[in-house]
C-alpha positions in Angstrom: -18.2 57.0 15.6 -16.1 53.8 14.8 -14.0 52.7 11.9 -11.7 50.0 10.7 -8.6 50.6 8.5 -8.2 48.4 5.4 -5.7 48.4 2.5 -8.5 50.0 0.5 -9.3 52.8 2.9 -11.2 53.6 6.1 -14.6 52.1 6.7 -17.0 53.9 9.0 -19.6 52.0 11.1 -21.8 52.5 14.2 -22.6 49.8 16.8 -25.4 49.7 19.3 -27.1 47.3 21.7 -26.2 44.1 23.5 -26.6 40.5 22.4 -25.9 38.4 19.3 -24.6 40.4 16.3 -26.6 41.6 13.3 -25.1 43.4 10.3 -27.2 46.2 8.7 -26.6 47.5 5.2 -27.9 50.7 3.6 -29.1 51.5 0.1 -27.9 53.6 -2.8 -27.3 57.3 -1.9 -27.8 56.3 1.8 -25.7 55.6 4.9 -25.9 53.8 8.2 -28.4 56.5 9.5 -31.4 54.8 7.8 -31.1 52.1 10.4 -31.0 54.3 13.6 -34.6 53.4 14.6 -34.1 49.8 13.9 -30.9 49.7 15.9 -32.8 51.2 18.9 -35.6 48.7 18.5 -33.2 45.7 18.5 -30.9 47.1 21.2 -32.2 44.9 24.0 -31.6 41.6 22.2 -28.9 42.3 19.5 -25.7 44.1 19.0 -26.3 45.8 15.7 -23.5 46.9 13.3 -24.4 49.4 10.6 -21.6 50.3 8.2 -21.2 52.7 5.3 -20.3 51.3 1.9 -17.4 52.6 -0.2 -18.2 56.2 -1.3 -21.2 56.5 1.0 -21.5 58.2 4.4 -18.2 58.6 6.1 -16.4 55.6 4.5 -13.6 56.5 2.2 -14.2 57.3 -1.5 -10.7 56.4 -2.8 -11.9 53.5 -5.0 -11.5 52.5 -8.6 -14.8 50.5 -8.5 -18.1 50.7 -6.7 -19.6 47.5 -7.9 -21.9 45.2 -5.8 -19.1 42.7 -5.6 -16.9 45.4 -4.0 -19.5 45.9 -1.3 -19.8 42.2 -0.7 -16.1 41.9 -0.3 -16.2 44.9 2.1 -18.9 43.2 4.4 -16.9 40.0 4.4 -13.7 41.8 5.4 -15.6 43.9 8.0 -16.9 40.8 9.7 -13.5 39.2 9.6 -11.8 42.2 11.2 -14.4 42.5 13.9 -14.3 38.8 14.7 -17.9 38.1 13.7 -17.7 34.6 12.2 -21.4 34.3 11.3 -24.5 36.6 11.8 -27.8 37.6 10.3 -27.4 40.3 7.6 -30.2 42.7 6.8 -30.1 45.2 3.9 -32.3 47.9 2.5 -32.6 48.4 -1.3 -29.1 48.0 -2.7 -27.9 46.8 0.7 -30.3 43.9 0.5 -28.9 42.9 -2.9 -25.5 43.0 -1.3 -26.7 40.9 1.7 -28.2 38.2 -0.7 -25.0 38.2 -2.7 -23.0 37.7 0.4 -25.2 34.8 1.4 -24.8 33.2 -2.0 -21.0 33.7 -2.2 -20.2 33.2 1.5 -23.0 31.1 3.0 -20.8 30.3 6.0 -20.9 34.0 6.9 -24.7 34.5 6.9 -27.0 32.8 9.5 -30.1 34.6 8.2 -30.6 37.2 5.5 -33.3 39.9 5.3 -33.9 42.2 2.3 -36.0 45.3 2.5 -37.3 46.8 -0.7 -34.4 45.2 -2.6 -34.0 44.4 -6.3 -33.3 40.7 -6.9 -33.2 41.4 -10.6 -31.8 44.9 -11.2 -34.1 45.5 -14.1 -36.9 45.9 -11.6 -35.5 49.4 -10.7 -37.5 52.5 -11.5 -36.5 53.9 -14.9 -35.0 57.0 -13.3 -32.6 55.0 -11.3 -31.6 53.0 -14.4 -30.9 56.2 -16.3 -28.7 57.4 -13.4 -26.4 54.5 -14.2 -25.5 55.9 -17.7 -22.3 58.0 -17.5 -23.5 61.0 -19.6 -26.8 61.2 -17.7 -25.1 60.8 -14.3 -22.5 63.5 -15.2 -25.3 65.9 -16.3 -27.3 65.4 -13.1 -24.3 65.5 -10.9 -23.2 68.8 -12.4 -26.6 70.3 -11.8 -27.0 70.0 -8.0 -29.9 72.4 -7.7 -31.8 70.4 -10.4 -31.0 67.2 -8.6 -32.3 68.5 -5.3 -35.4 69.8 -6.9 -36.1 66.5 -8.6 -35.6 64.5 -5.4 -37.9 66.9 -3.6 -40.7 66.5 -6.1 -40.5 62.7 -6.1 -39.9 62.4 -2.3 -43.6 61.8 -1.5 -43.6 58.9 -3.9 -40.5 57.4 -2.2 -41.4 57.5 1.5 -44.7 58.3 3.3 -42.5 60.0 5.9 -40.9 61.9 3.1 -39.6 65.0 4.9 -37.6 62.8 7.3 -36.2 60.8 4.4 -35.5 64.0 2.4 -33.4 65.6 5.1 -31.5 62.3 5.6 -30.8 61.9 1.9 -29.6 65.5 1.4 -27.1 64.9 4.2 -25.9 61.6 2.7 -25.8 62.8 -0.8 -23.4 65.7 0.1 -20.8 63.1 1.1 -20.8 61.2 -2.2 -18.8 61.7 -5.3 -19.7 61.2 -9.0 -18.0 57.8 -9.2 -19.9 56.3 -6.2 -23.1 57.9 -7.4 -22.8 56.4 -10.9 -21.1 53.1 -10.7 -22.9 51.7 -7.7 -26.4 52.1 -9.4 -24.9 51.0 -12.7 -23.8 47.7 -11.1 -27.1 47.3 -9.2 -29.0 47.7 -12.5 -27.0 44.8 -14.1 -27.2 42.4 -11.1 -29.5 39.4 -11.3 -29.5 37.0 -8.4 -32.4 34.8 -9.7 -30.3 31.9 -11.1 -28.8 30.9 -7.7 -31.5 31.9 -5.3 -32.8 28.4 -4.9 -29.4 27.3 -3.4 -29.9 29.4 -0.3 -30.3 27.1 2.8 -30.6 29.8 5.5 -33.9 31.6 6.4 -34.6 34.5 4.2 -37.0 37.4 4.9 -38.3 39.7 2.2 -40.1 43.0 3.3 -41.6 45.2 0.7 -43.9 48.1 0.7 -46.9 47.7 -1.6 -46.5 51.3 -2.6 -42.9 51.1 -3.6 -42.1 53.1 -6.7 -38.4 52.6 -6.7 -38.3 48.7 -6.7 -41.2 46.7 -8.0 -42.6 45.0 -4.8 -43.3 41.9 -6.9 -39.6 41.2 -6.4 -40.8 39.5 -3.2 -42.3 36.7 -5.3 -38.8 35.8 -6.6 -37.8 34.7 -3.0 -40.4 32.0 -3.0 -37.9 29.6 -4.5 -35.9 29.7 -1.3 -36.8 26.7 1.0 -37.1 28.8 4.1 -38.6 32.1 2.8 -40.7 34.5 4.8 -42.4 37.3 2.9 -44.0 40.5 4.3 -45.9 43.0 2.2 -46.7 46.2 4.1 -49.8 48.0 2.8 -48.9 51.5 4.1 -45.2 51.5 3.1 -43.3 52.6 0.1 -39.6 52.2 -0.4 -38.7 52.7 3.2 -40.8 50.4 5.4 -38.7 51.1 8.4 -39.6 54.8 8.2 -43.2 54.5 6.9 -44.5 51.8 9.3 -41.8 51.5 11.9 -43.6 49.6 14.6 -44.8 46.9 12.1 -41.3 46.7 10.6 -39.6 46.4 14.0 -42.0 43.7 15.0 -41.3 41.8 11.8 -37.5 42.2 12.1 -37.5 41.2 15.7 -39.6 38.1 15.1 -37.4 37.0 12.2 -34.1 37.5 14.1 -35.3 35.7 17.2 -33.6 32.3 17.7 
């Protein structure tokens, strides 16, 4: 278990493998743990760094804001503190939106960028996630933990084909969040739209989406076609977590994209 200390708080991360660095970013309600299999698959060729965003996992929750821009600033600062000048950045769901935002605002930081089931336009989120970004709904849900767990359990098979593995992981990660990080991160994601500047990206971009994704519309992949060096992968047997649903195909795709 590793961490860096910043003026804003302590940031937790895990590192694994040898070789050139790769930064891995998790999604809403998640933590670095969603990347464990990917880190093992890349270990022989890359040194992978998976960090927890503010208010997620074991990173501090003492924040006034949990906006996408805060997470972008965190990744930039993380790379600076660890002496990583430039590296590929891969993100799942909200983490992919952060990765793309970092590539747009700090192109010198990002050698390649990969998004996995990520919203390019936040309006593509499932209606239930949009509703979770409204304060009174978030407060109601957060104060009814048994109802929240039941709802997640009922919808789990729609979210991941390997839903039991995902459910156990989510329950662990959810227990480490607070209301503010639960509410404001998804609220910010809903109101993020990266389409206007996508065409300016000069680095290679990979978009991986599950055709059965019910959380983020997989047609978001088509928005990446404006990027000059875009690579798109639609996985037939995957939902919102391609790395869990079809791990071998996902690892092969990621390894091929990251290869120099």
